[in-house]
C-alpha positions, -999 to 999 in steps of 0.1 A, spaced: -834 -130 -70 -848 -108 -41 -886 -106 -37 -888 -79 -10 -869 -46 -5 -869 -20 23 -849 12 28 -830 13 61 -818 47 73 -787 49 95 -784 81 117 -750 86 133 -753 96 170 -715 97 174 -687 101 148 -683 71 126 -651 55 114 -657 29 88 -620 25 80 -604 17 46 -571 6 61 -538 25 63 -528 52 39 -496 69 26 -514 103 26 -517 129 54 -545 109 71 -531 76 83 -565 60 88 -590 73 62 -627 63 60 -642 43 32 -652 63 1 -668 56 -32 -643 55 -60 -660 79 -85 -678 104 -62 -655 103 -32 -686 103 -10 -681 86 24 -697 51 24 -702 22 48 -696 -10 30 -723 -36 29 -703 -63 45 -698 -41 76 -735 -33 79 -745 -70 75 -719 -81 101 -731 -56 127 -768 -65 121 -760 -102 124 -740 -95 156 -771 -78 171 -793 -109 163 -767 -132 177 -765 -113 209 -803 -114 213 -812 -148 200 -783 -173 201 -790 -181 237 -827 -187 229 -823 -213 202 -823 -187 174 -790 -198 157 -809 -217 130 -828 -187 119 -797 -165 119 -779 -191 97 -807 -191 71 -811 -153 71 -774 -142 71 -757 -174 59 -735 -200 76 -701 -190 92 -676 -217 84 -652 -205 111 -677 -216 137 -679 -252 127 -707 -248 101 -699 -269 70 -732 -265 51 -727 -241 21 -757 -219 11 -764 -182 7 -782 -162 33 -817 -149 24 -809 -113 33 -789 -88 12 -776 -54 23 -763 -27 0 -736 -2 9 -746 26 32 -749 56 10 -746 92 22 -778 113 22 -772 142 47 -739 157 57 -738 183 85 -718 214 77 -709 243 101 -727 275 93 -725 311 106 -762 311 114 -781 282 129 -749 264 141 -750 239 112 -770 229 82 -780 195 69 -766 194 34 -773 172 4 -772 173 -34 -794 165 -64 -772 135 -71 -776 121 -36 -813 127 -37 -816 111 -72 -800 79 -59 -823 79 -29 -853 82 -52 -840 54 -75 -836 31 -45 -871 40 -32 -886 30 -65 -866 -3 -63 -883 -8 -28 -917 0 -44 -920 32 -24 -936 62 -40 -928 98 -29 -946 130 -39 -917 153 -39 -898 161 -71 -862 170 -76 -855 206 -84 -831 217 -111 -794 215 -102 -785 247 -84 -756 267 -98 -736 292 -77 -764 291 -51 -780 268 -25 -816 258 -22 -834 259 11 -867 261 29 -888 292 37 -882 288 74 -844 284 71 -824 297 101 -792 293 80 -800 323 58 -784 355 69 -783 392 58 -784 399 21 -800 365 15 -766 348 20 -755 315 35 -721 311 51 -709 275 53 -675 271 68 -657 301 53 -676 301 20 -705 324 11 -734 313 -12 -766 330 -25 -797 314 -9 -829 306 -29 -861 295 -12 -873 264 -30 -907 247 -27 -894 212 -35 -865 217 -10 -892 222 17 -911 191 5 -879 170 6 -870 183 40 -905 175 54 -904 140 39 -869 132 54 -880 145 88 -911 124 87 -897 92 73 -859 90 76 -853 100 112 -860 76 141 -894 78 157 -883 84 193 -892 116 211 -855 123 216 -854 131 179 -881 158 179 -854 186 179 -835 170 149 -867 165 129 -876 202 133 -840 211 125 -840 193 92 -874 207 82 -860 242 85 -823 238 78 -819 214 49 -798 228 21 -794 214 -14 -759 223 -26 -744 224 -61 -728 190 -67 -692 201 -68 -697 221 -35 -713 191 -18 -685 168 -30 -659 192 -16 -676 194 18 -679 156 22 -643 152 11 -627 181 31 -650 187 61 -649 153 78 -635 150 113 -597 144 115 -583 137 149 -548 132 161 -544 100 181 -514 90 203 -504 59 221 -491 62 257 -463 40 270 -477 21 300 -444 23 319 -432 58 313 -467 74 309 -453 94 279 -460 92 242 -444 62 225 -420 71 198 -437 72 164 -471 67 180 -488 98 166 -514 91 139 -543 109 123 -577 93 119 -607 104 98 -644 100 108 -678 108 94 -693 135 117 -721 130 142 -756 137 128 -748 124 93 -776 103 77 -769 73 55 -792 46 41 -789 10 29 -814 -11 9 -822 -44 26 -834 -71 2 -848 -106 10 -856 -138 -9 -870 -171 3 -845 -192 24 -823 -213 2 -837 -247 11 -868 -268 6 -899 -254 23 -901 -283 48 -866 -276 60 -872 -239 67 -875 -229 104 -909 -220 117 -917 -184 110 -891 -181 83 -909 -197 53 -910 -168 28 -891 -136 19 -918 -116 38 -909 -136 69 -872 -129 64 -879 -91 61 -901 -92 91 -874 -109 111 -847 -83 100 -872 -56 109 -867 -64 146 -836 -42 145 -858 -12 138 -853 17 163 -823 -1 178 -789 15 185 -760 -4 170 -722 2 168 -707 5 133 -671 7 123 -640 9 145 -631 26 178 -660 10 197 -643 15 231 -641 53 226 -677 57 217 -675 59 179 -700 45 155 -732 47 176 -761 47 151 -799 45 152 -816 23 127 -849 33 111 -867 14 85 -889 34 61 -925 31 73 -914 17 106 -906 -20 113 -901 -39 80 -931 -61 75 
C-alpha cells in the first residue's frame, strides 16, 4: 500500500506518439486511448520506463544501480534474479488540456468538467487541497475567462469550423489561474504559456471536448524511401497519429517503503518519503516519451505539483 502520492504534470513540447500498435482503420499507427472516453492516454508502463531510463542514464555510472532497482524494480533481462516489487508506482498519463485551433487568439487550451473532476479526485488522493470549484456542465456554450482573447464578435467562439456561445465564468478563471501557477513548468521560457492559459482556457461541453480529442489530433502521412533508387518504396505509405504539441497530461506518482528489511535498504532510501524525494529529481527535466525519438517527437517537460517531490 502506498504511503506517499504526488501529481506529476507532463507538458508536451513536441507532438507525442504513444502508439497502440497497428490498426485496420484509416490511421495505420493510432495513439493510445482510454476505452470508455476515447481520450488520448499515455500508459503507465511507458511513463515508468522513461523515468527509469533517465535515472539509469544519470546514476548507473555512479553506483546508483542499487537504488534504481529498489525504486523501479529488478529487470530480469539484465541478469537480476531477485524478485520483488519496486517502491514507486505510476498511473496512466491522463489528458487535462488539449489545444484546439481558434479563429481568434490562434488556439485555445480546452478541457471539460469530466477531465477537471478526475484531476480534483486525484489531487485529493495526493492530499492536495484546491480552492477552485467545478462549474456546472456547460450545454451548447463554452466557459471562459474575463480576459479571453478567443472570444469574438457577438460573444462567439470559433473552434476549428464550429461556433459556440461564450460565457464568462468566475470558476473558469480560478481554474485557469491555478493551472498556470501549478501545472506548468517553472522556467522563464514558460511565461508566455502561463499567460496564455490564464486568458484562453475554455471549458467545453463533454461531448464537444470528446469529439475534439478524437478528431483533432495530428495525423501525418509517412513514407519510406528506397536507399538505392531514392524513390518511395512500394506500399511504404502509412498514416501516423500524434497528440499535438502544447497538450497537458498528468500522472499520479505513489511510493511505499522499499520491499526489504530496513537494514538492507540503501542509504538515503529507507522510507516512502525518501523514495518520493528520489523520484522528485526528475522535476523540471525534459524527457522523451513514446515513439519517433529520432524525428523529435515526444519531448515533454516534467513538473511535480509544488515543485520537487519531497
